C-alpha positions as CSV (number, residue, x, y, z in Angstrom):
1,M,68.1,50.7,-97.7
2,A,71.4,49.8,-99.5
3,R,74.3,48.2,-97.7
4,Y,76.9,50.7,-96.6
5,T,80.0,50.8,-98.9
6,G,81.9,53.8,-97.4
7,A,84.9,54.0,-95.2
8,L,84.6,51.5,-92.3
9,C,86.7,53.5,-89.9
10,R,84.1,56.3,-90.0
11,I,81.5,53.9,-88.6
12,C,83.7,53.1,-85.6
13,R,84.5,56.8,-85.0
14,R,80.8,57.6,-85.2
15,E,80.0,55.0,-82.5
16,G,82.9,56.0,-80.4
17,E,84.5,52.6,-80.0
18,K,86.1,49.8,-82.0
19,L,83.7,47.5,-83.8
20,F,86.6,45.6,-85.5
21,L,85.3,46.1,-89.0
22,K,88.7,46.2,-90.6
23,G,90.2,43.1,-89.0
24,D,93.9,43.3,-88.2
25,R,94.2,47.0,-88.6
26,C,91.9,47.5,-85.6
27,Y,94.6,46.0,-83.4
28,T,97.3,48.4,-84.5
29,E,98.1,52.1,-83.8
30,K,96.6,52.8,-87.3
31,C,93.1,52.3,-85.9
32,A,91.1,55.5,-86.5
33,V,89.4,55.4,-83.1
34,E,92.9,55.4,-81.4
35,R,94.1,58.4,-83.6
36,R,90.9,60.5,-83.5
37,K,88.6,59.9,-80.5
38,Y,85.7,61.9,-81.8
39,P,82.9,61.5,-84.5
40,P,83.7,62.3,-88.1
41,G,82.5,65.4,-89.8
42,H,82.7,69.2,-89.3
43,H,80.9,69.1,-85.9
44,G,82.5,65.9,-84.7
45,Q,84.5,67.6,-81.9
46,G,81.6,69.5,-80.5
47,Y,79.9,68.3,-77.4
48,R,76.3,67.1,-77.7
49,K,74.3,65.3,-75.0
50,L,72.1,62.6,-76.4
51,S,68.5,62.1,-75.5
52,D,67.2,58.8,-74.3
53,Y,66.0,58.1,-77.9
54,G,69.4,59.1,-79.2
55,L,71.1,56.6,-76.9
56,Q,68.8,53.9,-77.9
57,L,69.2,54.7,-81.6
58,R,73.0,54.8,-81.4
59,E,73.0,51.4,-79.6
60,K,70.9,49.9,-82.3
61,Q,73.1,51.3,-85.1
62,K,76.2,50.0,-83.3
63,V,74.9,46.5,-83.2
64,R,73.5,46.6,-86.7
65,K,76.8,47.9,-88.2
66,T,78.9,45.5,-86.1
67,Y,77.2,42.5,-87.8
68,G,76.9,44.3,-91.2
69,L,73.1,44.2,-91.6
70,V,70.7,46.6,-93.2
71,E,67.7,47.9,-91.2
72,R,65.2,45.4,-92.7
73,Q,67.4,42.4,-91.8
74,F,68.0,43.7,-88.3
75,R,64.3,44.3,-87.6
76,R,63.5,40.8,-88.8
77,Y,66.0,39.3,-86.3
78,F,64.5,41.4,-83.6
79,H,61.0,40.1,-84.3
80,D,62.3,36.6,-84.3
81,A,63.9,37.2,-81.0
82,E,60.6,38.5,-79.6
83,K,58.9,35.3,-80.5
84,S,61.6,33.1,-78.9
85,K,61.5,31.9,-75.3
86,G,63.9,33.9,-73.2
87,I,65.0,37.5,-72.8
88,T,64.5,39.3,-76.1
89,G,67.8,41.2,-76.1
90,E,69.9,38.1,-75.3
91,M,68.0,36.1,-77.9
92,L,68.7,38.8,-80.5
93,L,72.4,38.6,-79.9
94,Q,72.4,34.8,-80.0
95,L,70.7,34.9,-83.4
96,L,73.3,37.4,-84.7
97,E,76.2,35.4,-83.3
98,S,74.8,32.2,-84.9
99,R,74.9,33.6,-88.4
100,L,77.4,31.7,-90.6
101,D,79.3,34.8,-91.6
102,N,79.9,35.7,-87.9
103,V,80.8,32.1,-87.1
104,V,83.4,32.0,-89.9
105,Y,84.8,35.2,-88.5
106,R,84.8,34.0,-84.9
107,M,86.6,30.8,-85.9
108,G,89.4,32.9,-87.5
109,F,88.9,31.9,-91.1
110,T,88.6,35.6,-92.1
111,S,89.8,38.8,-90.5
112,N,86.3,40.4,-90.5
113,R,82.7,39.7,-91.2
114,R,82.6,41.5,-94.5
115,K,85.2,39.1,-95.9
116,A,83.4,36.2,-94.4
117,R,80.2,37.1,-96.3
118,Q,82.1,37.4,-99.5
119,L,83.8,34.0,-99.2
120,I,80.6,32.3,-98.1
121,S,78.7,33.8,-101.0
122,H,81.3,32.4,-103.4
123,G,80.8,28.9,-102.0
124,H,84.0,28.4,-100.1
125,F,82.5,26.9,-97.0
126,R,80.6,23.8,-96.0
127,V,78.3,23.1,-93.0
128,N,78.0,19.4,-92.0
129,G,79.5,18.4,-95.3
130,K,77.1,20.5,-97.5
131,K,78.0,23.6,-99.3
132,V,76.3,26.7,-97.9
133,N,76.5,30.0,-99.8
134,L,74.1,32.0,-97.5
135,P,75.9,34.3,-95.0
136,S,72.7,34.5,-93.0
137,Y,72.5,30.7,-92.5
138,I,71.9,30.0,-88.8
139,V,74.2,27.3,-87.3
140,K,73.3,25.2,-84.3
141,G,75.2,23.4,-81.5
142,G,77.2,20.5,-82.9
143,D,77.4,21.8,-86.5
144,L,80.7,21.4,-88.3
145,V,82.0,24.3,-90.4
146,E,84.9,23.7,-92.8
147,V,86.6,25.3,-95.8
148,N,86.2,23.4,-99.1
149,E,89.3,21.4,-99.9
150,A,89.7,23.4,-103.2
151,S,89.6,26.7,-101.3
152,R,92.2,26.0,-98.6
153,D,95.0,27.8,-100.5
154,I,93.1,31.2,-100.5
155,P,95.5,33.7,-99.0
156,E,92.9,35.5,-96.9
157,I,92.0,32.3,-95.1
158,I,95.7,31.2,-94.6
159,D,96.7,34.6,-93.4
160,S,93.8,34.9,-91.0
161,L,94.4,31.5,-89.4
162,S,98.0,32.4,-88.9
163,R,96.9,35.3,-86.7
164,V,94.0,33.6,-84.9
165,E,95.9,33.7,-81.6
166,H,96.1,37.4,-81.8
167,K,92.3,37.8,-82.0
168,G,91.4,34.8,-79.9
169,I,88.7,32.1,-80.3
170,P,85.5,32.2,-78.2
171,A,84.8,29.4,-75.8
172,W,81.6,28.3,-77.7
173,V,83.5,27.1,-80.7
174,E,86.6,24.9,-81.3
175,V,88.9,25.2,-84.3
176,D,91.2,22.7,-86.0
177,S,93.3,25.2,-88.0
178,A,95.5,22.4,-89.5
179,N,92.4,20.8,-91.1
180,F,90.6,24.1,-91.9
181,K,87.5,23.2,-89.8
182,G,85.7,24.2,-86.7
183,K,82.8,23.0,-84.5
184,I,80.0,24.8,-82.8
185,L,80.1,23.5,-79.2
186,H,76.9,25.3,-78.2
187,V,74.9,28.5,-78.8
188,P,76.7,31.2,-77.0
189,S,75.3,32.6,-73.7
190,R,75.2,36.3,-73.1
191,D,78.4,36.1,-71.0
192,E,80.2,34.5,-73.9
193,I,79.3,37.3,-76.3
194,Q,82.2,39.6,-75.5
195,L,80.8,42.8,-77.0
196,P,80.3,46.2,-75.2
197,L,76.6,46.3,-76.0
198,Q,73.5,47.3,-74.1
199,E,70.9,45.2,-75.9
200,Q,68.1,46.4,-73.5
201,L,68.3,49.9,-75.2
202,I,67.4,48.2,-78.5
203,V,64.4,46.5,-76.9
204,E,63.3,49.8,-75.5
205,L,63.7,51.5,-78.9
206,Y,61.6,48.9,-80.8
207,S,59.0,48.8,-78.0
208,K,57.9,52.4,-78.5
């Protein structure tokens, strides 16, 4: 399955809530979910009650699209979560939050995860002093993430850091904006993952 390249606002409208896929635009009145509170398409405004399977599928799609993963990647994370010690749904979210592209976004270096993936792939970030160009790289507690010195004049990074207070920084990371670096304090707990998700529905879907 190819990665989605269409309009990002359609994804949020389809899921019925903000997934913050377009960064700063999602915080303004231009947000498509604010302007049109119904799914896209000809039948978008029609009422349709979802089955239990439909609810589970929509929750899986919402999480998958929030983190920008294709189905094969997402299923692999789920299987890894199943093998881990702990509650499968919570372990799944912890793995997704620990991806380097998500961490770069959470630290405020980019306005959304898609731009984080692009900058990481181009080699603009280091983890513990070593260049990492894999957006899927899993960080751990104590890891130091920083922008390469030669990349600190990139407008996207500068603009995003200037608006970091608008978005907020999660408690499980700390950021030194002046020096373009951040530290992973610990792997986030479920309470620290502030997303309106029902991960148990995903577990039920894959357990069928």
